[in-house]
ZAGU-307136 format. One line per field, with one value per residue (C-alpha): residue number from 1; x, y, z. Coordinates in steps of 0.5 Angstrom, whole numbers, plus 500, padded with zeros to 3 digits. Layout:
// residues N
seq	c(NUM, ...)
c1	c(X, ...)
c2	c(Y, ...)
c3	c(Z, ...)
***
This chain:
// residues 190
seq	c(1, 2, 3, 4, 5, 6, 7, 8, 9, 10, 11, 12, 13, 14, 15, 16, 17, 18, 19, 20, 21, 22, 23, 24, 25, 26, 27, 28, 29, 30, 31, 32, 33, 34, 35, 36, 37, 38, 39, 40, 41, 42, 43, 44, 45, 46, 47, 48, 49, 50, 51, 52, 53, 54, 55, 56, 57, 58, 59, 60, 61, 62, 63, 64, 65, 66, 67, 68, 69, 70, 71, 72, 73, 74, 75, 76, 77, 78, 79, 80, 81, 82, 83, 84, 85, 86, 87, 88, 89, 90, 91, 92, 93, 94, 95, 96, 97, 98, 99, 100, 101, 102, 103, 104, 105, 106, 107, 108, 109, 110, 111, 112, 113, 114, 115, 116, 117, 118, 119, 120, 121, 122, 123, 124, 125, 126, 127, 128, 129, 130, 131, 132, 133, 134, 135, 136, 137, 138, 139, 140, 141, 142, 143, 144, 145, 146, 147, 148, 149, 150, 151, 152, 153, 154, 155, 156, 157, 158, 159, 160, 161, 162, 163, 164, 165, 166, 167, 168, 169, 170, 171, 172, 173, 174, 175, 176, 177, 178, 179, 180, 181, 182, 183, 184, 185, 186, 187, 188, 189, 190)
c1	c(380, 374, 369, 362, 358, 352, 346, 349, 348, 353, 353, 360, 361, 359, 357, 357, 350, 348, 342, 340, 337, 332, 326, 319, 315, 312, 319, 319, 325, 325, 331, 332, 337, 341, 348, 349, 354, 361, 366, 369, 374, 372, 377, 375, 372, 365, 360, 356, 350, 344, 337, 332, 325, 320, 321, 320, 328, 329, 323, 326, 333, 330, 326, 332, 338, 341, 341, 345, 349, 349, 354, 350, 353, 352, 348, 344, 342, 335, 333, 336, 333, 326, 328, 330, 324, 318, 316, 316, 309, 307, 305, 308, 315, 319, 315, 321, 326, 332, 336, 336, 340, 342, 347, 352, 353, 347, 340, 339, 337, 343, 343, 347, 349, 352, 360, 360, 355, 356, 353, 352, 349, 347, 351, 348, 342, 343, 336, 336, 330, 328, 333, 337, 344, 347, 353, 355, 359, 361, 360, 361, 363, 361, 365, 365, 371, 374, 376, 381, 385, 392, 391, 388, 390, 385, 383, 382, 377, 373, 373, 370, 365, 363, 360, 355, 355, 350, 351, 346, 340, 344, 347, 355, 359, 366, 369, 364, 359, 352, 348, 341, 337, 334, 328, 330, 334, 328, 325, 330, 328, 327)
c2	c(719, 724, 725, 727, 730, 727, 727, 724, 716, 711, 706, 702, 703, 696, 695, 689, 686, 685, 682, 686, 682, 685, 683, 685, 688, 681, 677, 674, 675, 680, 681, 686, 687, 693, 695, 702, 699, 701, 702, 707, 708, 711, 709, 702, 699, 701, 701, 706, 704, 708, 706, 710, 710, 708, 700, 695, 694, 701, 702, 695, 698, 705, 701, 696, 700, 693, 689, 684, 685, 678, 677, 675, 670, 667, 661, 666, 671, 668, 668, 675, 678, 676, 679, 685, 685, 683, 689, 688, 690, 683, 678, 672, 675, 671, 665, 662, 657, 660, 657, 663, 663, 668, 673, 671, 678, 682, 679, 679, 674, 672, 668, 661, 660, 667, 666, 673, 676, 683, 684, 691, 697, 703, 709, 715, 716, 722, 723, 726, 728, 721, 716, 714, 714, 709, 709, 703, 699, 692, 688, 682, 678, 671, 668, 661, 658, 655, 663, 663, 657, 659, 653, 658, 665, 671, 671, 663, 664, 670, 666, 660, 664, 668, 675, 678, 686, 690, 696, 698, 695, 688, 683, 681, 675, 677, 675, 680, 675, 678, 674, 677, 684, 685, 681, 675, 671, 670, 666, 661, 659, 652)
c3	c(139, 138, 144, 143, 149, 151, 157, 163, 163, 166, 160, 159, 166, 169, 176, 180, 182, 189, 192, 198, 204, 209, 213, 212, 218, 219, 220, 213, 208, 202, 197, 192, 186, 186, 183, 186, 191, 192, 198, 202, 208, 214, 219, 217, 210, 209, 204, 200, 196, 193, 192, 188, 189, 194, 195, 200, 201, 202, 207, 211, 211, 214, 219, 221, 219, 217, 211, 207, 200, 197, 191, 184, 180, 174, 177, 181, 176, 174, 181, 182, 176, 178, 185, 181, 176, 181, 185, 193, 193, 190, 195, 191, 189, 195, 192, 189, 190, 194, 200, 205, 211, 217, 218, 223, 227, 224, 224, 217, 211, 207, 200, 202, 195, 194, 195, 199, 203, 207, 213, 213, 218, 216, 219, 215, 210, 205, 202, 195, 191, 189, 192, 198, 199, 205, 208, 212, 216, 215, 221, 218, 211, 210, 204, 201, 205, 198, 196, 202, 199, 196, 191, 186, 183, 184, 177, 177, 183, 180, 174, 178, 182, 176, 179, 174, 172, 169, 164, 158, 161, 160, 165, 163, 165, 169, 162, 158, 155, 154, 159, 157, 158, 164, 165, 160, 165, 170, 164, 165, 172, 174)
***
């Protein structure tokens, strides 16, 4: 197979989507859509994530040093896409039908329909030119109890919960089906 050199990019390297949950200064919940998320080991399982630019979510995380990361599924994609496209500075951003709960260990908002919710505490901020990298401790994981059942294989569970990934400015199913370009799924919200 021949290779060609290109400018840096990350197409064809899909990443799982999460909705980060924070509280605004007035105590109202705010969620944003993000994918620069992975795991680390520092004596225990942790998370590393990055957010570029000046966003409401970043300001909230810097202020409180805690947030939730809620796995995006195909069912949640229309609302997740909305939360990723509409600016946190838009006062109507959160005027959507979303069942919001609370973390069990940290004071963070969670999305009840998400099958996996991480409650995260930031231990380190690494500031770059136009972005912030956060190293986090997992303080709790809330998981749909059906994922603990031994009745299905891991593959069957993943197929059932249908996590969404993104690359090439498109959303893709766990099986690789194109679920639409960024900005399209939010048009399907009911």
